[in-house]
Steps between C-alpha positions, in 0.01 A plus 500: 500500500438503874225297649289789605527666160415168325193459725388857432548459129315169504206651687487800251503264205234285657281813567542625152417160354191480717383849394572422127289182525209676676503785247512251216201302634304823564557647160411163335170495690433869429556452126196257497263782603369668183386823672856599592628498133847393588722404201512124440858529377623545858320193617764270352769704686304468823491116468879510439551717803358222720780274379763776532370573856536127586850497369582806707354328802711187446822707445431693824446182686825360372701813577339538844567146598131383516504240223493210741171337595428508870564176684168527683305338209420147597499356141836645412655397830389142473488422124736736318832324428698823545373546855512150650804397697450127478407341175173318531303331237150626444 
């Protein structure tokens, strides 16, 4: 897969994951309102959709090449063993 196609696919999967999570949270909140009379059966599916959306988000980040944490975070740059160049004892 070309880099541009991988980036586009990653962005699409991340977008679908975000929408799935937001819809799941929204429906979970709406099922708590008694005046809407929404079926409680779908509430479990809405909670499951939050996890499915998070999984889609992570797959999209992996495909799109955004799984690395940015180097600008101070704690990671100074104390994470994977990011330090010289081994220091803390």
